[in-house]
N, C-alpha and C positions, 0 to 999 in steps of 0.2 A: 609436816609433809616432807617426804624424801623421794627424790627421783632415783629409781633403780636402773642401773646399767652396768655393762661389763667394764666401764671406766671409773666406777665409783672410787676405787682405792686411789687411783692416780689423781682424780679431781679433788678428793678430800685431802690428800697430801699437799697439793698446791694451795688449797684454801687454808690449811693449817699454817703453812709457811707465810702466806700472805697476812694472816691474822697476827702472827708473831712480829711481822714487820710494820704493823699498824694499819693494814688495809682490810678490805672485805671482798669476798669472792661470791658471785651470784650466778646461778643458772639464769639464762635470759632467752627470750624469744620463743620459738616454736616448741622447744623441749618442755617448757613450763606449761604452755597451752595444751600440748598433747598429754602430759601427765595429768592435768586437771580433767581432761576429757576421758581419762581411763584408758588411753591408748599406749602402746609400746613406744618408747622414745628412741628415735634413730639419730637425729642430728643434735649433737651435744655442743651447745654454745655457752661459754662462761665469760663473765665480764668482771674485771678486777678494778676496784675503786680504791683511791687513797694512796697509791704508790706511783712513783716516777717510773718511766720506761726502763731505766737502767736497773732499778730495784726489782721489777717484775722479771726482767731478762735474767738477772742473777738467780732468782728463785727457780725459774724454768730450767736453767742450766743444771741445777741440783737434781731435778726430777728426771730429765732425759735430754735427748738431743733436740735443741730448739731450732725451729724453722721459722724464719721471718717471712711470712706470707705477704704482709704489707707493713713493713717495719715503721715506715713514716706515718702509717695510719694506726699503729698500735695493735696489729693483728698478728698472732703467732699460732704455731702448731707444734706438736712434739712428734718426732718421727716414730712411726709404729703405733700411734694412738689416734683415735677418731674424736678429737677434741679441737674446737676452735676457741682460742683464748684471745680476748680483746680488751682494750682499755676504753673508758668513756671518751667520746669524741664529739666535737662540734662539726657540722657540715654547713657550708655556705654555697648556694648555687651561683655559678658564674656563666651559665648558659641554659639552654632549654633541653639539652640532651640528658639521657639517663645517667651518663657518667660525668656530666659537667658540674662537678662539685669540688670545692677546696675543703680538705679535711684537716682538722686540728685536734691533736690529742690533748685532753684536759682531765687529768686524774682527779681533780677536785670539783668536777662539774655538778655532782650531786645526783641522787637517784631519780628524782622527778625530771630534771632536765635531760638526763641521759635517756630516759624512757620516752621523752617527748619526740625524739627524732624517728621513732618507729612508726610503722604504717597504721596498724589497727590496734585498738585497745586490747584485744585478746592476745596480741603479740608484744605488748608493752609491760607485761608482768615480769617480776624478778623474784627468785627464790634463793635465800641465803643458803649456801652449800652446807655450812656447819650447823646452823640453828633450825633450818627448815622454815624460817619465817618468810611469809609471802609479802612482797612489796607490790602494791597495786594502785599507783597514783591516779590512774585514769578510768577506773571502774571496769577493767577487763574481765574480772571474774563474773560480775553481774551480766555483762554482755554475753559471756560464754554460756551461762546458764539460760539466758533468754534466746540464744541462737541468733545473735545480731552482730553484723560487721559494722564497726563504727570507726571513723578515722580519729587519730589522736590529736593532731594539730593541723588546722587548715592550711597554714603557711607552708610548713615543711612537707605535708602530704602533697600539696599542689606542685611542688618543685620536682617531683619524680613521676613522670607519666606512666611508668611501668606499673604503678600501683593500681591503675584502673584495671589492668588485666589480672593482677594479683587478687584484687577484690573479687573479680568474677570467678576465678578458679577456686578461691577459698569458699565462695558461696556454693559452688558445685560440689567440691569435695566434702564439705561439712554440712551441706544443705541448710545454710544459714541465709537469713534475709539481710540485705544491705540497707542500712539506715537511710532514711529519705534524705537527710542532709548530706550524707556521704555520696549518695547517688547523684544529687544535684552538683556536688563538687566535681565528681568524675565526668559528668556530662560537659563541663566547661574546660576540660583539659585537652591539650593538643598532643596527639600521639605520633605525629609525623616523624619526629626525630628518633624514634625507637629503632634499633637495629633488628633485622629479621630474626636473628638467632634468639633474641630475648622474647620476641613474639612467639616463636615456636616453642620456647621453653615453657611458657605459661599455658599455651594451647596443649602441649603434650601432658602436662600435669593434670589438666582437666580431662583430657581424653582417656588417659590411662590410670588415673587414680580415683576418679569419681564414679559412683554407681549410676548417676544420671548426668552424663557430660553435657546434655542439652541445656542445663541450668547456666553453664558458662556463657553460651551464646544468647540465651534468652536475657540474661542480665546485661550483656553488652548492648542488646537491642533496647532495653529499658533505659540504659545510660545514653542512648543515641551515639554509641561508639562502634556500631557494626560496619558502617559504610566504608570507612577508610581502609582498613586491612582486610575486610571480608565482603567486598562488594558483590561477589558472585553468590554469596549466601543471601545477602539483602535482596538480591534480584528475585529470589524465590518467594518472597512475601507477596501474597495476593495472586500467585499463579495458580489457577484453578485446576482441579483434577476431576475425573469422572466420579460423581458422587455414588454411583452404583458400586464402585470398588474402593473408593477413598472417602469414607464418611468423616474422616478426621479433618478434612478441610484442604487448605492449600498445600503446595509443595514444601513450604517452610515447615509447617506442622508435621508433615510426613517425614521430612528429613530429621527433625528433632526426635521423633519417635523411633526412627531407625537407628539413630545414634545411641539411644538408651538401650535398645535391644542388642545392638552390636557389643556393648560393654559386657554383656553376659558371656561372650565368646572370645574376647580379645586374647586371653591367655592361651587359647588353643592354636594361635597363629604364629608364623615365623617372625613377624614384625608387628607387634601390637599397635605401635604408633601408626605405621603405614596402613594397617587394617582399619583403624578408627578414622584416619583421614579419608580412606576410600568410602567409608560409610557417610562421612560428612559431604563428600563430593559426588556421590553416585548419581544424583539427579540434577546436577547443575545444568545439564543440557536442556532440561524441560523449559527453562526460561526463554530459550530461543526456538524450541521446537513445538511450542504450544499451538494447538489448532482446535477450532470448534467446527464440527460438521453436523448441522441440525442439533439434535439433542445429545450428540456424542462429543466428548472431549478426549483428545489423544495427543501424544508427544512422540510420534514415530521417529526412531533413530536417535533419540536423545542420548543414548549410551555412547554413540560414536561422535555425533555432532557436538556434544559437550566437551570432548577431550581438550580442545584448545583453551576453553574456559578453565578446566581443571588444571591444566599445565600452568596457565597464567597465575592462578591462585597459589599453586604449590611453589612456583619460582619466586613469588613475592615473600614467602615465609621460610624457605629453605633452599640451600644450594646442594643438598644431598641427591645426586643424580640417580643413584640406585633406588632410593626410596620413591622418587618421582616416578620412575619406571614401574615400580611395584604398584603404586596407587593407580596409575593410568591403565595398567593391565587389568586390575580388578574391576575398575569402573567400566572399561570396555566390554568385559565379559559378564557383568553382573546379572543381566537379564536371562542368560542361557540356562543356568542350573535349574531354576524353577520350571522353565518351559520343558526341559527334558524330563524332569520328574513327573510333571503332569501328563506328558505324552508317553511315559514309560519307555523312553528311547533305548536303543540297543546298547550293549556293552561297548561296542566299537565306537559309537557316537560319544558316550560319556568319557571313554578313554581319550579320544581326540581332544575333547574339551579340557580335561584335566592336564593333558600334555601341553596345551597352550597357556595354562595358568602358571604364573610365577609362584603361586602358593595355593595349590588346589583346595586345601582345607579352608583357607581364608576366603576363597571364592564361594565355597558352599555356605559358610557362616554369614557372609555378606548377603547372599541371596535369601537366606532364611530370615535374617534381620529385616531385610526389605519387605518380605511378605508378612512378618509379624508386626512391623511398624505401621500398621494401618488399622482402620476400623471397618469391618471386624477383622481381627488378626487371623492368619492362616493357622492350621493345625500343624502337627509335627510329621505328617506323612512324607512330605518332600525331604525333610532332614534325614529320616531313616533310610529312604531310598538312596539319597546321594551319598551318605556315609557308607552304606553297603557297597555302592559302586566305587567309591574311593578306595576301600579296602581291596577290591578286585583289581583296580588299576595298579595299586602298589604291588600286588602279588604278581601281576603281569610284568611289571618293570623289574622284579627281582629274578625273573627267569633268565636263563642264558639267551644271548641274542647275537646277531651278526655284527662283527666289527670290521674295521678296515683291515686288520691283520688277517682275518679270516678270508677276505676277498683277495688279498695279495698272495696268501698261501695257495689259493685256488688258481692263481695265474692272472688275476686282474692287475693291469699296469696302473700305478699311481698316476694321477692326472686330473684334469678338470672334470671328467665324468665320474670320478669316485664319489663326490658329494651327492650327486643325483642317485647313485646306487645305494648309498647309505640311507638317504631319505626314503627310498623305496623299501629298504629293509626295515626301517623304523615303522613305516605304515603297517607292514606285516606283523611286526612285534605288537603294535597297538591292537591289531585284530586277533591276537592270541595264537598266531601261527608258530609252531615249534621251530627252534633254531635250525634244525637240519632241513626242514621243508622251506623255511625262509631263505636259507642259503642257496638251495637248489633253484628257487624261483628268481632270486636276485642274479644268480649266475646266468640263468636263462635270459634275463633282461640284458645282461652285459653282452652276451653273445649276439643277441638280436640287434643291438644298437650301439653298444659302447666298445665292444672289442675286447679280446683277452690277449 
């Protein structure tokens, strides 16, 4: 077996020099897994056995400009190349955090012990760069064929709580089952010490790389690991919906279905991660707005009442303020597009809605995913109407419009009233009023109340 990549020539040259010096060079980790799955290989990781750090550094210096990413950990790169080069190492936990490890380079560790520190068997395989011989000390190839995620070593796996989330996102991306013994191990691990950026990193991989991102959250629920970092999601479990419109069951099931529908549209948006987070958060307000009136169940105002819950959730996993604003905007407006489509609202009304949206296309696709993520799902009538109106809105926005310079040229004095005049001119623009007429009307407003 051979891994094909644009770095083959460089990696094989390194491997040949390593062999001359008495060592061996292996592809390791995800690139071996992906090659065996028949997928294109993106992340190239190689591990060099049998050489001292100084010997490996000398070889790398012959090949290119060496960069010591983690020299004390035996990790290197070559400038201009997409290759991570590492030496075998031992890790010893000195705390409960994801980074609380002491690391020791050990060139003579051996293949089995080097592979033991990896998380899952499918990531613990090694491929000799020169011979193509597969080293599989923990049965990763069999688990790969069976579609099973199984931990390599109970002790080392349990020392890194991030592996709980990694397992869930691998399950989502590959549609694999997590072995029962691994699930039990994950259920007993403490995730409190994980930093928010690592949580978001795994969530983002599931949301943006899986065809069914819901598997990530369903697996966390099965591991009993949903409540700590995702309590607003856990609160949706058991929240009833009107069965006349939501035969899929509670708000949790609906949210998971919407998430999978949203995955179909994420690449059509300005911020795929933000869009998928909006799909995840869109109905969090139903947990606090749920009401039963006779045989009717409703959650009036959940799209606005739930915004503090959404903000709390987002601030727990990210400090990216622009993304938080993006998600909050979509969640607040997500009920409006379908309502307008069903009412066949005016162009002026849909223009105003799109003008409020941080990403109008994302708002449309969120609304459509919401209507398709239920039983029975909606048809595509609303989507066609909304996309047609979005094209019209963009065409309106491309037309000439009244600016502050236009008003100043007509004699309007700069000052506090200028903002109100521009807002009025913008309303005329959304209504499709030509620039000349909009300018005339705006100047009339200025003369009547603002002065020239």
